[in-house]
N, C-alpha and C positions, 0 to 999 in steps of 0.2 A: 670406578671408583671414586670416592671422594676425596680432594686432598684434606689431611687432617693436622693441622701445624703443632707440633710440640711431641708428636707422637712417638718420634725416634727418638726424642731427649727420653721420653719415660722409658721407651725399652732400653737404652743403653744405661740411664741411670740407676735401672731396675737390675741392671747386670754388674754394674759397678757395688753397687749396694750389696749382692749377694756376695761377690768375691770378697769386698772387705769384710762382710762378717766370718767368712772361712781363715781370713788370716788373723782378727780377734781371737778365733778359737785358736788357732794355731800358736798365738803369744800365749793364752792363758793355759794352755795343756800341761807345758811342763812346770806350771805351780801346783797344779795337780797332783804329778807325776811326785812331786815331792824334789824336784830341781830348780836353782834360780837363775839358769842359764835359760837367754833368750835371742832366738834365729833373730838378726839384725834385718833381714831382708822382710821378715813377717812383720817387724815392728812398722816398716813403710810403708807395707802393704796396707795395716789397717788403715790409713788415709781414703784408700779410694771407699771407705764405709762414708764417710760424711760429706764426700763428691758425690758420691751418687745420689744421695739423698739430695743435695743442691740440685742436681743435673733432674732427677723427678720432679721436685717443685716446680724449676724452671719450665719443663715441659707441660705440668698442669695449669700452672700461669697462661702459658701460651694458647692452650687448649680454650681455656674460659674467657680469654680475649677474642677469641675467633668465638666462639658461640656467642658473647655479646653481642659483636659486631656483625654477626649474622642475624640475631634478633632484631638487633636496631633497624638493620634494613629491609627484614620484612614487616616491620612493623610500622616502617615510615609511609606517610602518605603519598600517594601516586599522582602524579601533576594530570 
């Protein structure tokens, strides 16, 4: 199996993003129920969304760089 750089960043970033979105739902749920109380831990957990998004972007960037490098090596004239 070939090694794919950035793949684990995409997986971890996706998981962080999804967990962060669950926390966003938890933060907004009390407002829909008529209460203004916010769970403090859930407010901190919402930071996982942007962190996960950043990790996914970094992973995609690493994959693109590896693909470009492989394409350059494949198209390079052999001596």
